[in-house]
C-alpha positions in Angstrom: 16.7 18.7 14.1 13.3 20.1 15.2 10.3 17.9 14.7 7.0 19.5 14.2 4.1 18.0 16.2 0.9 18.2 14.2 -2.2 19.2 16.2 -5.5 17.3 16.1 -3.8 14.0 15.2 -4.6 10.9 17.2 -1.6 8.7 18.0 -1.5 5.6 20.2 1.8 4.8 21.8 3.1 1.3 22.7 2.3 1.9 26.4 -1.3 2.8 25.5 -1.6 -0.4 23.4 -0.3 -2.5 26.3 -2.8 -1.0 28.6 -5.7 -1.5 26.2 -5.1 -5.2 25.2 -8.1 -7.4 25.8 -7.9 -11.2 25.5 -10.2 -12.8 23.0 -12.1 -14.8 25.6 -12.7 -11.6 27.5 -13.8 -9.4 24.6 -17.6 -10.0 24.9 -17.5 -9.0 28.6 -15.3 -6.0 27.8 -17.6 -4.7 25.1 -20.8 -5.3 27.2 -19.2 -3.5 30.1 -18.7 -0.2 28.3 -21.3 2.5 27.9 -22.3 4.4 24.7 -20.5 7.4 26.1 -17.3 5.4 26.3 -17.5 4.6 22.6 -18.5 8.1 21.6 -15.5 9.5 23.5 -13.2 7.0 21.8 -14.6 7.8 18.4 -14.2 11.6 19.0 -10.5 11.1 19.4 -10.1 10.4 15.7 -9.4 13.4 13.6 -11.7 14.5 10.8 -10.4 14.5 7.3 -6.8 14.6 6.2 -4.3 15.5 8.9 -1.1 15.9 7.0 0.2 17.2 3.7 -0.7 15.2 0.7 0.2 17.5 -2.2 2.1 14.9 -4.2 -0.9 12.6 -4.4 -3.0 15.5 -5.9 -0.5 16.2 -8.8 -2.3 15.3 -12.0 0.3 12.7 -13.1 0.0 10.9 -9.7 -3.8 10.9 -9.5 -4.2 7.6 -11.3 -2.0 6.0 -8.7 -4.4 6.8 -5.9 -6.6 3.8 -5.0 -9.7 5.8 -4.1 -11.0 9.2 -4.9 -10.7 11.6 -2.0 -8.2 9.4 -0.1 -4.7 10.5 -0.6 -1.3 9.2 0.5 0.4 11.5 2.9 3.6 13.0 1.5 5.7 11.7 4.4 4.6 8.1 4.0 3.8 7.6 0.3 5.6 5.0 -1.8 7.8 6.8 -4.3 9.6 3.6 -6.0 8.8 2.4 -9.6 6.0 -0.1 -9.6 8.1 -2.8 -11.3 11.5 -3.2 -13.0 11.4 -4.9 -16.4 12.5 -8.5 -16.0 11.3 -9.9 -19.3 12.9 -9.6 -22.7 11.6 -7.2 -25.4 9.7 -8.6 -28.3 11.9 -10.8 -30.5 14.7 -11.0 -28.1 15.9 -13.8 -25.7 17.4 -13.6 -22.2 18.8 -16.4 -20.2 17.9 -16.7 -16.5 19.7 -19.5 -14.5 19.3 -22.3 -17.0 16.1 -21.0 -18.8 16.0 -19.1 -22.0 13.0 -16.7 -22.2 11.9 -15.3 -25.6 9.1 -12.7 -25.8 7.0 -13.7 -28.9 4.3 -11.1 -28.7 2.9 -8.1 -26.8 -0.7 -7.0 -26.6 -1.6 -3.7 -24.8 -5.0 -3.1 -23.2 -6.4 -0.2 -21.2 -5.5 -1.7 -17.8 -2.8 -4.3 -18.5 -0.3 -5.6 -21.0 -0.2 -9.3 -22.1 3.0 -10.9 -23.3 3.5 -14.3 -24.8 6.8 -15.8 -23.4 8.5 -18.9 -24.7 10.5 -20.8 -22.1 13.3 -23.3 -23.1 15.5 -25.3 -20.8 19.1 -24.4 -21.6 20.4 -27.9 -21.0 18.5 -29.1 -24.1 20.6 -26.9 -26.4 
């Protein structure tokens, strides 16, 4: 399998991280010992804008899932699983979970969330 290496992408390997570690008690001296040119050079290593494909995040049905406008999940690293499986009963029905009966009594839908009233009963009482 051939792996494509993307240009203009800044990666730090574990060896680089080990070389760059600074102890907390030495941090002030480390920062004070560097010049403005050092920090500008480090900053210039970061790429500008998006560096990988993010087409799935731009699809209209996925846009609402993006946290911020203009910041998109890369196709190779985005989370694709459903947000949450239904673990509560439907309105008017009861499910039993390890000794507890759960009945959904009502459901109110709002723009940003859904509120359900659940009644819990200890099975050992029955």
